[in-house]
N, C-alpha and C positions, 0 to 999 in steps of 0.2 A: 527306557528313558526317552523323554521327548526331545525332538530336534530343537535345540535352543540357539542355533546359529544360522542366520539367513545366507542363502547362496551368494547374494551380492557381495558379502564380505570377502569371499574367496577371490573375487575379481580385483580387489584392491591390491596395489603393490605395497610392499612393506613401508610403513610410514618412517621416513628416513630419520627423523629426529629421535624417534624412540630407540632405534638400534644404536645410534651414536651415544645416546644418553646411557644406555646399558653399559657400553664400553667405558664411558667416563666414570660411572659409579663404581665399576669394578676397580679402576685405577685408584680412585679416592679411598675405597675401602682397604686397599693395600697400603695406604699411608703415603701415596705419592703426591707431590706438589703439582697439581694439574692447572694449566692455564687454558681456559675455555674460550676458543674462538668459534664455537658452534652456533647455537641458536641466537638469532638477532634480538636480544633482550637488553635494552639500555641499562647500564650499570649505575647511572646517577639517578638521584631522586627526582620526582616530579617538581617542577619549579614552584617556589613558594607562593607566587601570586595565584596559582591554580589551587594549591592546598588551602589557602585562605578562603577562597570562594566555596570550596567543598565543605570546609568547617562551618561556615556561616549557614550553608544550606542544610547541613546535618542538624543544626540546632534550631531550624525553623519549623514550627508546628505545621503539620499537614503535608510534609514532604516524604511521607513513608508509605503512601498508598500506590496502587497501580497507576501507571501512566499510559497514555495512548501508545499503541504499538508503533505508530509512525513517528513518535517523538513529540515532545512538547512543541507548541507553535513557536515559543521563544527559541528553542534549540534549532528548529528548522529555519527560522529567520536569521539566526546567527550564521548558519551554514551558507545561506543565500548571500548574506552580507560579505562573508569571507570570499565567496566566488566572485562577487562584484569587485571588491577591493583588490584581490590578488590577481585576477585574470581578466577583469572587465566584462564578465559574463553575467547576464541577468537571469536569475533563477526565481521561479515562482515558489515561495515556501508552502503554498497550499497543496500543490500537486507535482512539483518537480524536485522534491527532496524528501528523503526518508531517513530516519535515524536507525542505526544498526548497533547490535551488541558486539562491536568490533567488526572490521571489514571481513574477516574470515567467515563470520556467520553469514553475512550477506552474500559473499562469493559462493559459499557452500549451498545456500538456499536458492540462489537464482535459477539454476537449471530446473529445479522442481517447479518453478513458476512459469518457465517459458518454453521448455521442450517436452516432447512426447517420447515414449519409448521408441528406440531405434533411430531417432533423429541424430544427426551428426553435430558434434561440437568441435570447433577448430581450436586446438590447444597448443601454445608455444612450448618448445622443448629445447634447452632446459627451461624449467619453469616451476612456479609455486605448485606443490602437489595437490592443493585443494581444487584447482581447475579440473583435474582429472577425477578426483574422488567424488566431487559434486556431480559430475556427469554420470558416473557409474551409479550413484545412489538414485538418480532420476531415470535410469534405464537407457541413457543415451550412449552413443558410440563416439569415442575420441578419434579425431584425425590429427596427427602430429604436424605442426608447422615447425620445421627445424630452424633453429637460430644458429648462426655461425659467425665466427670472428671475421671472416672475409666479407660478410655483409653487415658488419657493425652490429651484430646481434639483433638484427631486425628480420622479421619473417619476409620471405620472398613470395608475395601473394600471387604472382604469376605462375608459380609452380603448383598451386593447388588444382588437382584434376577437376574437370567439369562435372564428372559424375558425382564427385564428393560435394561440390558446390550446390548441386540440385537438391541434396538432402540436408545441407547444413542449415542450422537455425540460429546458432550462436557462435561468436568468435571472441576469444580472450586475447588481450594484449596487456602489457605491464611495463610502464616506463615512468620514472627510472626503474630499471629492471632488477628483479631478484631472480637468479643469483648473479647475473653478469655485470651489474652496475651500469649497463648501457643506458644512454638517453636517446629519446626520439625528439625530432623537431616538428614544427607545425606542418611542414611539407609532407612528412610521413603520415601524420594524423589526417591531413586532407586526403591523401591517397587511400587510407584505411576507411574513412567515411564514404568516399566515392565507391569503393569496392563493396562495402556493406549495402549501400543503396542499390547498386547494380544487381546484386545477388539476393536481395531481400533477406539479409542476415542481421540479427541484432549484434551490435558491437559492444562489448563490455571492457572497459579500461580500468585496470587496477592501478591507482595512483597513490599507493600507501606511502611512498618515499618522496612525494613531490616537494616536501620542504627540507629534505636532507640533501643539500647540494653544496658545491664548493666554488662554482663560478657563476654561470648564468642560471637564474631560476628556471626550472623546467616548465613547459607550457601545459595547459589542460586541453584535452580533446574537445571540451565544450567551447573552446575558442573558434572552432571551425564552424562556418555557416551551415546551418541545418543539422548540426550534431544531435540536437535534442529530438529529432525525428527518427533517429536510428540508433542512438547510443545511450549508455549509462556509464557513469564514472564513479568509482569507489574511492573515498578519502578516509584516512584513518588518523586519529589523534595519537596513536600508540607511539610511533617512532619519533614524530616531531617534538612531542611534549613529555617523553619518558612516561607514558601512560599505558603501557602494554596490559597491565593487570586490571585497568579500569574498565576495559571493554566498551569503548565509545568510538563511533565512526558514523559516516553517513554516505548515502549514494545520491547522485543527482542525475537528471536527464529525462529520458522518454517517460512521460507520465503514465501511460498504460502499463509499461513494464514495471514501474515502481508500484503501481496499484496491485499488480499480480504478485509481486514480491511481498507486499504488505498482507495480502490474503494468506500466503503461506505462513508468514510470521505470526499472524493473529491466531493461527491454529496450532502453532508449535512453540511459541515463546511469548513472553510478556514484555511490556515496555521497559526501557532502561530506567534504573533507579534515579529518582529526580535529583538528588544531590550530585550524582555523576553528571547528569545533563547540565545542571547549573554550573558545575566546574568546567564542563566542556565548552559552554558558551563563552566563559572568560578566556579559556585557552584559545578558541578560534579568534576572538577579538584581539588577542595578543600575539598572533603568529609572527608579527614583525618586531616584537620587543627585543631588546639587547640580549636577554637571557637565551633566546633561541639562536641568535647569531653566534653567541659564545659556544653553544653546543656544536654548531657546525665547525667552528674554529678548532674545537677540541678534537673532533673526528678527523679534521684535516691533519693535525699534528700526528695523531696516531697512524693515519694512512702513510704519511711521509716516512715515519720511522720503520714501519714494516716493509714498505716498498724498497727502501734503501737496503735493508738487511737481506731481503730475498734476492735482490739484484746482485749484491756482493757474493751471495752464495750460488750464483749461476742460474737463478730462476728467470723465466720470461714473464715480466709483470708490466701491465699498463696501469698507471695510477687512475683510479676511478674518479669521475667528475660528479658523482652523486651516489646516494645511499651510504650506509656505513659498512658496506661489504667490499672485500677485495677478491676479485676473481683472478686467481693466479694460475698460470700455466705450469703444469708439472715438469720437473726436471726431465731431460731427454731419457727415454728408455723406461720410464715409470708410469704406471697408470694411477688413476685417482685413488683407488682403494689401497693400493700398496703404499702410496705417499701418506694417506691418512693414517694407516696402521703404523707406519714407521715414525711419523711425527708423535703419535701417542706413546708408542713403546720406547722410543729413544730420546724424545725431547719433552715428554709429558705435556704435549700441546694437542688440543682437540680442534680439528677443522672438519669441514663437511666435504665429502668426495663429490666431484661434479657428476659422476655417473648416477648418484642418488637422485639427481634432478631429471633423469632421463639419459638415454644412451648418447645423445648429442652433447651432453655435458662432460663426457669422458675427456681426459687430458687436462682437467682443471680441478682445483680445490677452492673452496670458499672460506675466507677468513671473515669473521664478524668483528668489527672494531669496537665492540662494546666491552672493552677491557681497559683498565687504567693504563696511562702511558708508561708508568713504571713497570707494569707487568708486560706490556708490549715490548719494552726494551729487554726485559729478561728473556722473553720468548725469542726475540731476535738473536740474542747471544747464544741461546741453546741451539737454534736452527743453524746458525753459522758454523757450529762444530760438526755438523753432519756432512759426510762426503757422499755425493750421489753418483 
Protein backbone atom coordinates (compact mmCIF):
# COMPACT_ATOMS: atom_id res chain seq x y z
CA UNK A 1 0.00 0.00 0.00
CA UNK A 2 1.33 3.48 -0.81
CA UNK A 3 2.09 5.91 2.01
CA UNK A 4 -0.88 8.28 1.79
CA UNK A 5 -0.17 10.44 4.84
CA UNK A 6 2.50 13.15 4.86
CA UNK A 7 4.87 13.27 7.82
CA UNK A 8 3.96 16.90 8.51
CA UNK A 9 0.49 15.82 9.64
CA UNK A 10 2.01 13.91 12.54
CA UNK A 11 3.48 17.20 13.83
CA UNK A 12 0.06 18.79 14.21
CA UNK A 13 -1.55 18.85 17.63
CA UNK A 14 -5.08 17.41 17.70
CA UNK A 15 -7.47 20.00 16.31
CA UNK A 16 -9.32 21.03 19.41
CA UNK A 17 -12.76 21.64 17.98
CA UNK A 18 -12.89 18.23 16.27
CA UNK A 19 -12.40 16.41 19.56
CA UNK A 20 -14.97 18.53 21.37
CA UNK A 21 -17.44 18.04 18.51
CA UNK A 22 -17.11 14.26 18.78
CA UNK A 23 -18.01 14.39 22.46
CA UNK A 24 -20.94 16.69 21.74
CA UNK A 25 -22.29 14.45 18.96
CA UNK A 26 -22.12 11.43 21.25
CA UNK A 27 -24.19 13.27 23.87
CA UNK A 28 -26.75 14.37 21.27
CA UNK A 29 -26.97 10.83 19.90
CA UNK A 30 -27.83 9.69 23.41
CA UNK A 31 -30.82 12.05 23.37
CA UNK A 32 -29.44 14.61 25.81
CA UNK A 33 -30.40 18.30 25.68
CA UNK A 34 -26.97 19.81 25.00
CA UNK A 35 -26.27 23.55 25.25
CA UNK A 36 -23.24 24.30 23.09
CA UNK A 37 -20.84 27.05 24.22
CA UNK A 38 -18.09 25.55 22.07
CA UNK A 39 -17.21 26.85 18.62
CA UNK A 40 -17.72 30.59 18.11
CA UNK A 41 -20.39 30.48 15.40
CA UNK A 42 -23.08 33.21 15.67
CA UNK A 43 -26.55 31.78 16.22
CA UNK A 44 -28.47 34.63 14.57
CA UNK A 45 -28.97 35.15 10.82
CA UNK A 46 -26.98 37.50 8.64
CA UNK A 47 -28.64 40.96 8.79
CA UNK A 48 -31.26 41.57 6.13
CA UNK A 49 -29.50 44.52 4.50
CA UNK A 50 -26.64 42.15 3.61
CA UNK A 51 -28.96 39.38 2.42
CA UNK A 52 -30.73 41.84 0.14
CA UNK A 53 -27.42 42.83 -1.45
CA UNK A 54 -26.51 39.18 -1.95
CA UNK A 55 -29.88 38.40 -3.53
CA UNK A 56 -29.52 41.27 -5.96
CA UNK A 57 -26.01 40.13 -6.91
CA UNK A 58 -27.15 36.53 -7.34
CA UNK A 59 -29.72 37.64 -9.90
CA UNK A 60 -27.31 39.85 -11.83
CA UNK A 61 -26.08 38.27 -15.08
CA UNK A 62 -22.33 37.86 -15.29
CA UNK A 63 -21.75 37.40 -11.56
CA UNK A 64 -20.98 33.68 -11.82
CA UNK A 65 -17.50 33.74 -13.32
CA UNK A 66 -14.03 33.59 -11.80
CA UNK A 67 -13.02 36.75 -9.96
CA UNK A 68 -9.51 38.13 -9.33
CA UNK A 69 -7.64 36.26 -6.61
CA UNK A 70 -6.96 39.53 -4.79
CA UNK A 71 -10.65 40.47 -4.89
CA UNK A 72 -12.73 42.83 -6.97
CA UNK A 73 -11.50 46.41 -6.99
CA UNK A 74 -14.88 47.45 -5.55
CA UNK A 75 -14.38 45.05 -2.64
CA UNK A 76 -10.85 46.31 -1.99
CA UNK A 77 -12.05 49.90 -2.16
CA UNK A 78 -14.79 49.10 0.37
CA UNK A 79 -12.18 47.60 2.71
CA UNK A 80 -10.00 50.68 2.32
CA UNK A 81 -12.98 52.96 2.98
CA UNK A 82 -13.82 50.94 6.11
CA UNK A 83 -10.26 51.38 7.41
CA UNK A 84 -10.49 55.13 6.75
CA UNK A 85 -13.91 55.61 8.37
CA UNK A 86 -13.31 53.32 11.34
CA UNK A 87 -9.64 53.97 12.14
CA UNK A 88 -8.63 57.06 10.17
CA UNK A 89 -6.08 54.97 8.26
CA UNK A 90 -5.36 55.49 4.56
CA UNK A 91 -5.10 52.23 2.61
CA UNK A 92 -4.29 51.99 -1.09
CA UNK A 93 -6.82 49.54 -2.58
CA UNK A 94 -4.43 48.75 -5.44
CA UNK A 95 -1.65 47.16 -3.39
CA UNK A 96 -2.37 47.44 0.36
CA UNK A 97 -5.47 45.23 0.64
CA UNK A 98 -6.29 41.70 -0.49
CA UNK A 99 -9.56 39.77 -0.27
CA UNK A 100 -9.54 36.43 1.58
CA UNK A 101 -11.80 33.39 1.68
CA UNK A 102 -12.23 33.98 5.38
CA UNK A 103 -9.40 35.16 7.61
CA UNK A 104 -8.52 31.56 8.55
CA UNK A 105 -7.51 30.95 4.94
CA UNK A 106 -5.22 33.98 4.87
CA UNK A 107 -3.73 33.20 8.28
CA UNK A 108 -3.03 29.61 7.24
CA UNK A 109 -1.47 30.62 3.92
CA UNK A 110 0.67 33.53 5.17
CA UNK A 111 3.58 31.38 6.47
CA UNK A 112 3.82 29.67 3.07
CA UNK A 113 4.30 33.12 1.56
CA UNK A 114 6.81 34.64 3.95
CA UNK A 115 8.92 32.02 5.77
CA UNK A 116 11.37 29.34 4.73
CA UNK A 117 11.82 25.90 6.32
CA UNK A 118 13.37 26.13 9.79
CA UNK A 119 12.53 29.84 10.17
CA UNK A 120 11.05 30.65 13.55
CA UNK A 121 7.52 32.01 13.97
CA UNK A 122 6.55 33.67 17.25
CA UNK A 123 3.14 32.35 18.29
CA UNK A 124 1.02 33.48 21.26
CA UNK A 125 -0.21 30.83 23.70
CA UNK A 126 -3.04 30.38 24.47
CA UNK A 127 -4.01 31.21 20.93
CA UNK A 128 -5.85 30.38 17.74
CA UNK A 129 -4.53 26.96 16.62
CA UNK A 130 -4.06 28.01 12.96
CA UNK A 131 -1.04 30.16 13.82
CA UNK A 132 0.77 26.96 14.77
CA UNK A 133 -0.62 24.67 12.07
CA UNK A 134 0.14 27.18 9.30
CA UNK A 135 3.73 27.36 10.53
CA UNK A 136 4.06 23.59 10.55
CA UNK A 137 2.71 23.27 7.00
CA UNK A 138 5.32 25.79 5.84
CA UNK A 139 8.13 23.87 7.55
CA UNK A 140 8.68 26.57 10.15
CA UNK A 141 9.39 26.25 13.85
CA UNK A 142 7.05 27.74 16.46
CA UNK A 143 8.38 29.63 19.45
CA UNK A 144 5.71 30.17 22.08
CA UNK A 145 5.04 33.61 23.53
CA UNK A 146 3.21 32.83 26.80
CA UNK A 147 0.21 34.98 27.63
CA UNK A 148 -0.67 35.33 31.30
CA UNK A 149 -3.39 36.92 33.35
CA UNK A 150 -0.73 38.79 35.35
CA UNK A 151 0.38 40.56 32.16
CA UNK A 152 -3.18 41.24 30.98
CA UNK A 153 -2.85 38.44 28.39
CA UNK A 154 -0.24 40.38 26.42
CA UNK A 155 3.08 38.80 25.36
CA UNK A 156 6.17 39.98 27.23
CA UNK A 157 8.38 40.72 24.24
CA UNK A 158 11.41 41.31 26.45
CA UNK A 159 11.41 37.62 27.40
CA UNK A 160 12.02 36.31 23.87
CA UNK A 161 15.64 35.04 23.72
CA UNK A 162 18.08 36.79 21.39
CA UNK A 163 19.00 33.55 19.64
CA UNK A 164 15.31 33.04 18.81
CA UNK A 165 14.96 36.58 17.52
CA UNK A 166 17.89 36.11 15.14
CA UNK A 167 15.95 33.35 13.36
CA UNK A 168 12.44 34.74 13.73
CA UNK A 169 10.71 35.95 10.57
CA UNK A 170 7.06 36.27 11.60
CA UNK A 171 5.19 37.16 14.78
CA UNK A 172 1.46 36.68 15.42
CA UNK A 173 -0.65 38.77 17.77
CA UNK A 174 -4.44 38.80 18.13
CA UNK A 175 -6.55 41.52 19.81
CA UNK A 176 -9.32 41.46 20.84
CA UNK A 177 -8.00 38.05 21.74
CA UNK A 178 -9.32 34.56 21.20
CA UNK A 179 -9.63 32.79 23.61
CA UNK A 180 -8.92 35.23 26.47
CA UNK A 181 -11.06 38.19 25.26
CA UNK A 182 -8.22 40.53 26.23
CA UNK A 183 -7.83 43.87 24.44
CA UNK A 184 -4.65 45.72 23.50
CA UNK A 185 -4.24 49.48 23.36
CA UNK A 186 -2.29 51.59 20.89
CA UNK A 187 0.65 51.78 23.30
CA UNK A 188 1.12 48.02 23.05
CA UNK A 189 0.74 48.13 19.27
CA UNK A 190 3.41 50.85 19.12
CA UNK A 191 5.70 48.65 21.22
CA UNK A 192 5.04 45.66 18.93
CA UNK A 193 5.73 47.67 15.76
CA UNK A 194 8.97 49.05 17.22
CA UNK A 195 9.99 45.53 18.25
CA UNK A 196 9.28 44.13 14.78
CA UNK A 197 11.29 46.90 13.09
CA UNK A 198 14.24 46.41 15.44
CA UNK A 199 14.42 42.66 14.82
CA UNK A 200 13.39 42.66 11.14
CA UNK A 201 10.29 40.55 11.81
CA UNK A 202 6.99 40.67 9.93
CA UNK A 203 4.18 41.40 12.39
CA UNK A 204 0.79 39.83 11.64
CA UNK A 205 -2.20 41.04 13.63
CA UNK A 206 -5.41 39.00 13.65
CA UNK A 207 -8.29 41.44 14.24
CA UNK A 208 -11.20 39.10 13.60
CA UNK A 209 -13.13 40.42 16.63
CA UNK A 210 -12.41 44.12 16.18
CA UNK A 211 -16.11 45.05 15.92
CA UNK A 212 -17.36 42.81 18.75
CA UNK A 213 -16.83 45.05 21.77
CA UNK A 214 -18.82 46.40 24.71
CA UNK A 215 -17.17 49.68 25.66
CA UNK A 216 -14.42 51.45 23.71
CA UNK A 217 -13.92 50.35 20.07
CA UNK A 218 -10.59 48.49 19.81
CA UNK A 219 -7.82 50.13 17.75
CA UNK A 220 -6.11 48.88 14.61
CA UNK A 221 -2.39 48.26 14.51
CA UNK A 222 -2.44 50.20 11.24
CA UNK A 223 -3.00 53.36 13.29
CA UNK A 224 0.63 53.20 14.39
CA UNK A 225 2.99 55.34 12.28
CA UNK A 226 5.01 53.14 9.94
CA UNK A 227 2.88 50.03 10.53
CA UNK A 228 2.45 49.35 6.82
CA UNK A 229 6.24 48.99 6.48
CA UNK A 230 6.39 46.01 8.80
CA UNK A 231 2.90 44.64 9.47
CA UNK A 232 -0.25 43.14 8.00
CA UNK A 233 -3.65 43.01 9.68
CA UNK A 234 -6.42 40.48 9.10
CA UNK A 235 -10.08 41.54 9.26
CA UNK A 236 -13.04 39.17 9.08
CA UNK A 237 -16.70 39.82 8.32
CA UNK A 238 -17.66 36.52 9.97
CA UNK A 239 -18.22 37.51 13.56
CA UNK A 240 -19.27 41.13 13.09
CA UNK A 241 -22.03 40.40 10.57
CA UNK A 242 -22.98 36.76 11.37
CA UNK A 243 -21.32 35.66 8.12
CA UNK A 244 -19.12 32.74 9.22
CA UNK A 245 -20.26 30.45 6.40
CA UNK A 246 -19.87 33.12 3.72
CA UNK A 247 -16.05 33.02 3.95
CA UNK A 248 -15.29 36.67 3.35
CA UNK A 249 -12.44 38.67 4.85
CA UNK A 250 -9.50 40.85 3.92
CA UNK A 251 -5.95 41.72 4.92
CA UNK A 252 -4.30 45.14 4.78
CA UNK A 253 -0.79 46.46 5.22
CA UNK A 254 2.69 45.76 3.86
CA UNK A 255 2.33 45.63 0.04
CA UNK A 256 5.13 43.12 -0.65
CA UNK A 257 3.74 40.71 1.93
CA UNK A 258 0.26 40.93 0.43
CA UNK A 259 1.71 40.35 -3.04
CA UNK A 260 3.48 37.22 -1.77
CA UNK A 261 0.25 36.01 -0.16
CA UNK A 262 -1.58 36.67 -3.44
CA UNK A 263 0.96 34.50 -5.28
CA UNK A 264 0.30 31.60 -2.90
CA UNK A 265 -3.44 32.07 -3.25
CA UNK A 266 -3.36 32.26 -7.05
CA UNK A 267 -1.76 28.81 -7.08
CA UNK A 268 -4.02 27.23 -4.46
CA UNK A 269 -7.48 28.82 -4.65
CA UNK A 270 -9.68 31.04 -6.78
CA UNK A 271 -11.26 34.41 -6.12
CA UNK A 272 -14.25 34.87 -3.84
CA UNK A 273 -17.68 34.36 -5.44
CA UNK A 274 -18.80 37.74 -6.74
CA UNK A 275 -22.23 37.84 -5.02
CA UNK A 276 -20.43 37.23 -1.72
CA UNK A 277 -18.09 40.13 -2.45
CA UNK A 278 -21.03 42.38 -3.35
CA UNK A 279 -22.71 41.46 -0.07
CA UNK A 280 -19.44 42.02 1.76
CA UNK A 281 -19.15 45.51 0.32
CA UNK A 282 -22.56 46.43 1.75
CA UNK A 283 -21.62 44.84 5.07
CA UNK A 284 -18.41 46.85 5.38
CA UNK A 285 -20.25 50.03 4.48
CA UNK A 286 -22.79 49.26 7.22
CA UNK A 287 -20.42 48.39 10.09
CA UNK A 288 -21.90 51.26 12.12
CA UNK A 289 -25.56 50.48 11.43
CA UNK A 290 -27.93 50.00 14.41
CA UNK A 291 -28.32 46.29 13.59
CA UNK A 292 -24.65 45.75 14.41
CA UNK A 293 -24.89 47.75 17.63
CA UNK A 294 -27.89 45.60 18.60
CA UNK A 295 -25.78 42.45 18.15
CA UNK A 296 -23.20 43.82 20.56
CA UNK A 297 -25.95 44.64 23.05
CA UNK A 298 -27.28 41.09 22.76
CA UNK A 299 -23.84 39.61 23.50
CA UNK A 300 -23.50 41.97 26.46
CA UNK A 301 -26.74 40.67 27.97
CA UNK A 302 -25.63 37.08 27.51
CA UNK A 303 -22.25 37.88 29.03
CA UNK A 304 -23.83 39.42 32.10
CA UNK A 305 -26.12 36.42 32.67
CA UNK A 306 -23.37 33.80 32.54
CA UNK A 307 -20.87 35.91 34.49
CA UNK A 308 -23.37 36.39 37.31
CA UNK A 309 -24.23 32.69 37.39
CA UNK A 310 -20.60 31.55 37.45
CA UNK A 311 -19.67 34.00 40.18
CA UNK A 312 -22.57 32.80 42.32
CA UNK A 313 -21.28 29.26 41.80
CA UNK A 314 -17.85 30.27 43.09
CA UNK A 315 -15.97 30.69 39.82
CA UNK A 316 -13.35 33.39 39.22
CA UNK A 317 -14.60 35.41 36.23
CA UNK A 318 -13.63 38.76 34.74
CA UNK A 319 -16.32 40.13 32.38
CA UNK A 320 -14.85 40.44 28.87
CA UNK A 321 -14.73 43.85 27.24
CA UNK A 322 -14.71 42.45 23.70
CA UNK A 323 -15.34 39.30 21.63
CA UNK A 324 -18.27 37.00 22.33
CA UNK A 325 -16.12 34.71 24.46
CA UNK A 326 -15.90 34.35 28.21
CA UNK A 327 -12.54 33.14 29.53
CA UNK A 328 -13.43 31.73 32.92
CA UNK A 329 -11.05 30.54 35.60
CA UNK A 330 -11.71 26.96 36.69
CA UNK A 331 -12.97 26.29 40.21
CA UNK A 332 -10.11 25.73 42.66
CA UNK A 333 -8.59 22.28 42.46
CA UNK A 334 -9.88 21.47 38.97
CA UNK A 335 -8.11 21.54 35.61
CA UNK A 336 -9.68 22.62 32.34
CA UNK A 337 -10.30 19.14 30.91
CA UNK A 338 -11.94 17.86 34.10
CA UNK A 339 -14.18 20.94 34.21
CA UNK A 340 -15.07 20.51 30.53
CA UNK A 341 -15.88 16.85 31.04
CA UNK A 342 -17.96 17.47 34.12
CA UNK A 343 -19.95 20.30 32.51
CA UNK A 344 -20.83 18.00 29.63
CA UNK A 345 -21.51 14.90 31.72
CA UNK A 346 -23.47 16.56 34.52
CA UNK A 347 -24.90 19.76 33.01
CA UNK A 348 -25.04 18.89 29.28
CA UNK A 349 -23.04 22.05 28.52
CA UNK A 350 -20.20 22.15 26.00
CA UNK A 351 -17.26 24.47 26.69
CA UNK A 352 -13.68 24.51 25.41
CA UNK A 353 -10.83 23.58 27.79
CA UNK A 354 -8.16 26.23 28.01
CA UNK A 355 -5.41 23.60 27.74
CA UNK A 356 -6.63 22.94 24.21
CA UNK A 357 -5.25 26.36 23.24
CA UNK A 358 -1.82 25.45 24.64
CA UNK A 359 -0.48 24.58 28.06
CA UNK A 360 -0.56 28.21 29.20
CA UNK A 361 -4.33 28.10 28.82
CA UNK A 362 -4.61 25.56 31.61
CA UNK A 363 -6.79 26.66 34.49
CA UNK A 364 -9.43 28.26 32.25
CA UNK A 365 -12.33 27.24 30.03
CA UNK A 366 -13.86 29.22 27.20
CA UNK A 367 -17.57 29.86 26.83
CA UNK A 368 -18.83 31.12 23.45
CA UNK A 369 -21.82 33.43 23.88
CA UNK A 370 -23.41 32.35 20.61
CA UNK A 371 -26.37 30.81 22.39
CA UNK A 372 -29.77 32.45 22.94
CA UNK A 373 -30.28 34.25 26.24
CA UNK A 374 -32.98 31.72 27.16
CA UNK A 375 -30.49 28.88 26.73
CA UNK A 376 -27.78 30.83 28.56
CA UNK A 377 -30.14 31.14 31.53
CA UNK A 378 -30.94 27.43 31.35
CA UNK A 379 -27.23 26.62 31.33
CA UNK A 380 -26.66 28.97 34.25
CA UNK A 381 -29.32 27.14 36.26
CA UNK A 382 -27.73 23.77 35.50
CA UNK A 383 -24.22 24.95 36.39
CA UNK A 384 -25.47 26.47 39.65
CA UNK A 385 -26.52 23.00 40.80
CA UNK A 386 -22.99 21.63 40.56
CA UNK A 387 -20.84 21.50 43.69
CA UNK A 388 -17.12 21.94 43.05
